N, C-alpha and C positions, 0 to 999 in steps of 0.2 A: 348686206345680208349675211355674208360669210362671217363678219365680225359679230353680228348679233347671234348667229348660231353658235359661234365659239363661246360667247359670253353665257348663252343659255345653257350650254352643256358643261360649262366650267373648264373647257379645254384652254390651255395656255394661261390660266389664272394661277397666281402664286398663293400658297398656303401660309406664307410667312416663315416656312422652314426650308425654302429653297427646293422643294420637291416638285415644283411646277404643277401642282394640283393632283399629283399622283399619291395615292394612299400607300403607306408602308406595306411591303409585301410580307406575308407569313412565310415561315419555313416551308420548303417544298415537301419535305417528308416529316410530318409531325410524329412524335413518339406514339407508337401504337400500343404501348403498355403490355399487359400480360396476354398470353394466348391460351386458348383452351385445347385440351387433348380430348378427342372424341372416340368413344367405343361404340360400334354399331353392329347389329346382326346383318349378315350378308345372305341369309337364306329365308326360311319361313319361321324363324324364331327357334328357341331352344338350342342355340348353338353353344351355350356356355359363356355368355357375356358376363354373367355375375362373377365367375371365377377370374376372368381377366380384369374386371373392374376392381375386384378385391385385391388382386396382385398389385395393380397400379395405385390403389388408394392408400397403400401402406404409408407413403410419405406425402400424400396430397394434403392441401390446405382446405380445399373446397370440392365437394362431390355433388354434381347436379343431375337431376332428372328433368328432361325438357319436354317430354310428351308421354302419352299413354296413361293408363290408370291401373287399377288393381286386377285388370285382366291379364297383365304381364306377370311372369313368374321367374325369379332368379334363385338358384340354389348356391349357397356359399358354405364351404366346409372350413371351419377354423379350429385347429387342433383336432379334437374328436367330436366336435359339435357341428351338426348340419343345420344351418339356418335357411329358412324359406322366406324370401322377400317378394312383395308384390308392388306396394307403393313406396316403401322405404328404399332409398338408394343403397346399393350393395356396400358402398363405402361407409355406411353408418357405423360399422364395427370399429372404424378408426376413431378413437376418442379424442384425437387431436385435430380432427377435421370437422368442418361445418357441412351439414347436409342441406341441400336446397331443392325444394320442389317448385319448378318454374311455372309460369302462366299457362304453358301448354299441357300441363298435367291435369287430369280430371280426378278429383279426390272424393272417395266414398268415406265419409267420416267414421262410421262404425267400423268399416274394414281397416282403416288406418290404425285405430287403437287396438282392435282385436289382433291385428298382425303383430303389433309391438308386444302385446301381452303374451301371445303364444311363443314368440321368440325369446322373451325374457325368461320363460319357464325352462327353456333349453339350456341356458348358460348365462354367464355374467356379461357377455360381449355387448349387449344392448343397453346396459344400465346407464341411466342419465341421458337417453336419446333425445328427450324433449329439450334439454339444455343446449344441444348442438344442432338443432333443426330450425330452418327458416322456410317459410312458405310464402310464395308470392301472393299479394293481395289481388292479383289478376287471375289466379288459378280458378278453375271451374269446379263446382260441386256436383256430384252425381248422386241421385237418391235411389232407394230400393226399387221404386217403380220404373226408373230408367233401365235397371238391370232386368227386371221382369219383362218389359217390352222388348228389350234386346234379345232375350231368349225366345220370345214369340216370333220375332222377325227372323231369327236364325232358323227356326223350324219351318217357317214359310218359305225361306230361300231354298231349303233342302227339298221342299215339296214342289218347287217350280216345274221341274221336268220339261223345260222348253216353253212353258206358257207364261213368259215374263210379263207381257202386257196385262193379261187377265189378273195375275197375282198383284201387280202394282195397283191396278184399279181397285181391287178388293181391299188393299191396305188403306187406301184413302177413304173408301166408303165405310169401312169398319171402324169401330171405336174400342177395339180390344175388349170384347165382352168377357174374356176369361180373366181379365186383370182386376184385382181387388186391392184397394188402398185404405189402410187404417190411418187416416190423416192425423188425428189427435195423438195417437200413440207414437207415430214417427216424429211429430214435432216435439213432443216431450223428450224423446231420446236425443234429438238433434240439439236441443237447448243445453243439455249436459255436455255434449261434445264441443259446442260452441265456446263454452267457458274455458275448456282445456286448450283449444286451438288458438284462441285469440292472442295470447302472448307470443305465438310463433310467427304471426303474420306481419310482413313488412312490404314496403313498395319494392317489388321485385326488380324493376328496371333500374332504379337507383342503387339497389343492393348489388346488382351485377356490375353496374358502371363503376362503383367503388372498388369492387374486387378486381376489375380489369385495369384500372388506372391507379390503384394504390401501390403499396410495396410489392415486391416480387412474390408471386404466389404460384403454386402448382394447382391448376384448376382442371378437374376431370369431369367430363360429361358422359353419362351413361344412357344410351338409347334403349328404349323399351321396344318390344316386338322386333321387327326386322324389315329389311328392304322390300321383300316380296309381300309384305302385309301393309305397305304404305298405301294410303288412300288414293294417291295419284299414280304411283309407279308399281303398285302391287298387282296381284292377280285378282282384280276386281270381278265380281262383287265380294269375294271371300277375303276381305281385308279388314283392317281396323279403321278407326275414324280419325287417325292422326297421320302426320308426316313422320315416318320412322327413318327417313333418310336424312342426310346431313343438313338439308335446308330446315328441318325441324328444330335444329339447334338454335338457329338465328331467330325463328319465329316463336319458339317455345321458351326462350330465355331472355329475349331482347338483346342478343349479342350481335354486333355488326360483323359482316363476313370477314373483315380484315383481322378479326381476333380468333379466327379458326386456325388452329395449328395442325398437329398431326391427327389424321383420321384413321383409326384402326378398324378393320373389318374382322369379325369373328366368323369362322367357317368350321362347321363340323366336318369330320373326315368322311362322312357319308351324308345323306340327306334325310330329313324327317319333315313330316307335316301333320298337324292336328286338324281333324274335321274334313269336310268335303272340299272339292276343288281339284283342278288338274295337277298331276304330279308325273311328269314325263319319265323319270327314272325309277318310279316306284317298283318295288319287287314284291308283288302279292303272291309270295311263294315261301319256300323254306329259307331262302336267303333273307328275305324281309323279316321273317319270324326270328331268325338267329340274330339279326341286327337289333331287333326290338328287345329280345331277351337279354343279350349281352350288354346292351346300352341302357337297360332299364328305362325304356322310352315311354314314360307316362307324364302327362302334363302336370306341372307344378300347381297350377291354378285349378284345373278341371279334373285332374286324375285320369283323363281319357288316354287310351292307348294311342301312341303316335304311329302313323304310317311310315314305313322305312324304305329306303332305296339307295342306289349307288350315288356317289358324289356327282352332281350336275355342274360342270364348269361353264356351260353356256349361261346358266342361271347366275352363277357367281360373277362371271364377266359382265353381265348386264348390271348387277349391283355395283360393280366397280365403275362402270360408265357413269352411273348416277352420282356416286359418292366420292370417287377419286381417292381410293384407299392409299395411304402412305405405306402400310404394311399389313400383314394378316396374322391372326392367331388361329392356328389349326388345332382344333380340340378333338378329344375322344379318339385319338389315333389307336389307342390300345384296344378299342372294340373290334378292330380289323385283325387282331393278332392271330386268329384261328383260320383265316381264309387262305386256301391254297393259291387262289388268284383273285384279283380285285379289278373290277371294271370301273371306268370313269367316263361319264358322258361328255363328249367333246364336240358333238355336232348335232344340229337339228335339221331334219329334212321334211319338206312339204311336197307331196306328190312326187317323191323320189328326188327332188332337187334340194341341195343344201341351201339354208338361209343363214344370213349373218347376224340376224337380230332376234330378240326375244319378243314373241308376239304379244301385243296388248289384248287382242281379241281372244277370249276363252275358247271360242269355237275353233279358231285356228290352232291354238295351243293344244287342244284335244286331239288334233289330227297329226301333230308332229311325230315322226319316228326319230329315235335317238341313235346316233352313231357312237360306239364305245371304243375306247382304247383299253386293252386288257394288260394289266401289269402283274408281275409275280408277287405273291404274298410272302410273308416272312415266317409264319407259323411258329412263332415263339413269343414269349411275353415281353412287352416293352414297359411294363408298369414300374420297374425299378430303374429305368433310364433317367439320368439326371443331367445329361449333356447330349448334344446332337450326335457326338461320336459314339455314345453308348447305344444308339439305335442300330438295329441290323441294317446292312447295306440296302436291302430291298425297301425298308421303311424310309431310309434317307432318299432313295430314288423316287419314292412316291411323293415326298415333300418337294423335291426338285422338279418333278413333272408338273405339279400344280403351279409352282413359281414361274416356270418357263411358259406355260400356257397362258397365264394371266398377265405376265409381265409385272408382277408385284412380289416383293420378297416376303417370306414367312419369318416373322420375328419370334414367335412363340409356338411351341408344340405341346399339347396337353396329352398326358398318358395316364391320367387317373383323376380322382375327385379331390385330392388334397392340394394345398397350396404348393407344396414342394414337388408336385407332379407336373408342374408347368415348366418346360425347358425353355430357357431364354437363349436364342441363337446369336443375337447381336444386340 
């Protein structure tokens, strides 16, 4: 029986090559090919990701969006021209790079072409954008009525006031009576856009595979929204519908995890948030008003005034736990130039006791009190600084404090809206 079993399994049989029935072994470590560099928001969005992507995209070969839609907004200043991007990757200004919208992106066709046309009116930077754009054939399309329903749902969420079950039941019973759809007019408009977009569409998985395994390329991935707006890890229910954390790069582009290289988190030197939802370090006072005024804190997409508060390092540390940042870009440091002292949130307490985690439950997060560290301000302009040594000592100490608390180095510091206003530290 032992011999029969051996014959049945093929053990001990010769293949004619002296291998004794063993198949040739593959190399233990196959060539991994190119890796992608990822830029992600580490707060509630509006951190200045577009500026960082624009900086890194100067010598990139491929700039990708992996998730989000035209609800995201990035501002890029090139020369004296200020561009506003929503669906287009911020790297589209690099005429030598290909821009790619992956399968995780939801595309509003009228919005895509309107965005391009508006930015073309501002300057020559976007000329020929369609010739260097690729769109995954697995990307999703969103229509006008999706956006209308989203607006209705947002109003309903704001009116919940603790009656979550009743509101949820009403949503399923109702058929959105306030919603009107001109089906024929929308279809006619979409047919026009379909002809324009058809030449840009390719198999996204194969496209990325070729980029990863072909000749050496610098591949940059631009995350939309931010960690605390992630559908799984954000402050639910006030989140977006996609994974804005590093996992969204793999699922939104079809990129295996082994091809993820550096992951850079973008952190504003203070904290902002648009719309409703818990905001532990919010300053609903003259401090918040001054941050809002100096930072010109209005949403790129909605135009809504952003709520403002001190930097919350508990929140950023949580974002680092999820994303594993290689380094940080600290933006808008110049907005703090006039403050005699600056507070930083370093601890959450529930019922007077410190907690080491960021609560998933909004009711708990509403109850936390924040422990602050007070640091001296510098009370002078940093806008002309072009090296870390040019920053006043107190500003340098602020950066070092953030690094030491998080255990992550700060690679860039932003002190203005222009390209040359981003200081590279290493």
